[in-house]
C-alpha positions, 0 to 999 in steps of 0.5 A: 447667406452672408454674415451680415444678412444672418445678423440683420435677420437675427437682429430683426427677431431679437425683440419679444414682440417681433418674435411673437408676431413672426411666430404667429405668421408661421402658424398661419402660413402662406395665407397670412393675416391682415394688419387688423387681424394681427393687431387684434390677436397680438393686442397691440396698437396699429402704429406698434404693429406697423413698426414691428412689421417694417422691421421684419420686412426690412430683414425680408422675413415677412412679405405682403401681398394685396387681395382686393382692398385688403393687405396680407402679411405672410412669413418668408419661409425661404429666408428663414430656411436660408438662415437655418442653412447658414447656421447649420453649414458644415455642422459637425465637421471641425477637425473631422474629414467631410467624409466622416462627418458624424452628422445625423438626423439630430443635426437636421432642422426639425421641419426638414427631412432627415438626410439620406445616408449612403 
């Protein structure tokens, strides 16, 4: 991920309604929600929801899929994981030779398995 991509992703989440929307989608997982379900759960009008979904989709944090007559929105976990990897790259290495970096489980994202030390 490039710095400008990370800025776009962080910018898309830098809004309380969009952050709430993304977190709701994450809780649901790949199954996703229809726009009607999202609007009801978040208690926002359809045009407002559409505005926020458009921003999250532009940042590639959310994807949509059609199933019959329904449209479903779900989180793009790959994009978020790429952001987390970008933000934590070279963790604990400033001024320390790479072979001696003190990284441990505290530096690993909570959803990722802890790195295996050899």
